[in-house]
C-alpha positions as CSV (number, residue, x, y, z in Angstrom):
1,M,58.4,-105.3,-26.0
2,L,61.9,-106.5,-25.3
3,R,64.3,-108.0,-27.9
4,K,66.5,-111.0,-27.4
5,G,68.4,-112.1,-30.4
6,S,65.8,-112.9,-33.1
7,E,63.0,-113.3,-30.6
8,T,60.7,-110.7,-29.2
9,L,59.5,-110.9,-25.7
10,V,55.9,-109.7,-25.8
11,G,55.0,-107.6,-22.7
12,G,58.3,-108.5,-21.1
13,S,57.1,-111.9,-20.1
14,P,59.5,-114.7,-21.1
15,T,56.6,-117.1,-21.6
16,E,55.1,-115.0,-24.4
17,V,57.8,-115.3,-27.1
18,S,57.1,-114.7,-30.8
19,Q,59.4,-115.3,-33.7
20,E,59.9,-112.3,-36.0
21,G,59.9,-112.7,-39.8
22,P,62.3,-110.9,-42.1
23,Q,59.6,-108.3,-43.0
24,Q,59.1,-107.4,-39.3
25,R,62.8,-107.0,-38.7
26,D,63.1,-104.9,-41.9
27,G,60.3,-102.7,-40.8
28,W,61.8,-102.3,-37.3
29,L,65.2,-101.5,-38.9
30,L,63.7,-98.9,-41.3
31,E,62.0,-97.2,-38.3
32,V,65.3,-97.0,-36.4
33,L,67.1,-95.6,-39.4
34,K,64.3,-93.1,-40.0
35,K,64.6,-91.8,-36.4
36,K,68.3,-91.5,-36.7
37,I,68.2,-89.6,-39.9
38,Q,65.4,-87.4,-38.7
39,A,67.4,-86.6,-35.5
40,K,70.5,-85.7,-37.5
41,T,68.4,-83.7,-40.0
42,K,66.9,-81.6,-37.1
43,L,70.4,-81.0,-35.7
44,V,71.6,-79.8,-39.0
45,R,68.6,-77.5,-39.4
46,I,69.2,-75.9,-36.0
47,G,72.9,-75.6,-36.7
48,S,74.2,-78.0,-34.1
49,I,76.0,-80.2,-36.6
50,P,77.4,-79.4,-40.1
51,L,75.5,-80.3,-43.2
52,T,78.3,-82.8,-44.1
53,E,76.9,-85.1,-41.5
54,L,73.7,-85.3,-43.4
55,G,75.6,-85.7,-46.6
56,R,77.1,-88.9,-45.3
57,L,73.6,-90.4,-45.2
58,K,72.6,-89.1,-48.7
59,A,72.9,-92.5,-50.5
60,L,70.9,-94.2,-47.8
61,I,68.2,-91.5,-47.8
62,L,67.8,-91.5,-51.6
63,N,67.9,-95.3,-52.0
64,T,65.1,-96.2,-49.6
65,E,61.6,-97.2,-50.5
66,S,59.4,-94.1,-50.6
67,D,56.5,-95.5,-48.7
68,G,58.0,-95.0,-45.3
69,I,60.5,-92.2,-45.9
70,W,58.5,-89.1,-47.0
71,D,58.7,-87.5,-43.6
72,V,62.4,-87.9,-43.6
73,L,62.6,-86.3,-47.1
74,V,60.6,-83.3,-45.9
75,E,63.1,-82.9,-43.0
76,V,66.0,-83.1,-45.4
77,V,64.5,-80.4,-47.7
78,A,63.9,-78.2,-44.7
79,A,67.6,-78.6,-43.6
80,L,68.8,-77.9,-47.2
81,Q,66.6,-74.8,-47.5
82,H,69.2,-72.5,-45.9
83,A,72.3,-74.2,-47.4
84,E,74.5,-72.5,-50.0
85,E,73.5,-72.8,-53.7
86,S,76.5,-75.0,-54.4
87,I,75.5,-77.5,-51.7
88,K,71.9,-77.6,-53.0
89,R,73.2,-78.1,-56.5
90,Q,75.4,-81.0,-55.4
91,W,72.5,-82.7,-53.6
92,L,70.5,-82.4,-56.8
93,I,73.3,-83.9,-59.0
94,D,73.8,-86.7,-56.5
95,A,70.1,-87.4,-56.3
96,A,70.0,-87.7,-60.1
97,E,73.0,-90.0,-60.2
98,I,71.7,-92.2,-57.3
99,S,68.3,-92.5,-59.0
100,C,70.0,-94.1,-62.0
101,V,71.3,-97.0,-59.9
102,S,68.8,-97.1,-57.1
103,S,66.5,-99.9,-56.3
104,Y,63.9,-97.3,-55.3
105,P,64.3,-94.2,-57.5
106,S,60.9,-92.8,-56.7
107,P,62.0,-90.6,-53.7
108,V,64.4,-88.9,-56.0
109,V,62.0,-88.5,-58.9
110,Y,59.3,-86.8,-56.9
C-alpha cells in the first residue's frame, strides 16, 4: 500500500484509491509510534543509547491506550531492569503522576 496525502493507493494502483477515516489514521500512527518506541527501547537495553532517550518518551508511553501498547511496556520494563535504583524510582514516581492526569491511566496502574 502506498500513501498519498490522506488517500491510500491499494496495491500501488492509482485506480484503486480508498479514503481513510480518522480511526484508520490513528491506528496507523499508533503502530508507527509503537515501532519507534520499541526500537529505542531495544537500543537502550543493549546499551547503544542512554536511558535518557527513553525517558523523553515516558509521557507518551504512559499516556497511551493500553490495548495496543502492552508489548511496548514489556520492552520498557526489560530496559529498566538493569537501571540504577534511583532511575527506577523516578520512573515509578513519574508513572504515578502521569496516571493522575492521563486519559488512559490503565497502563500505569497495571
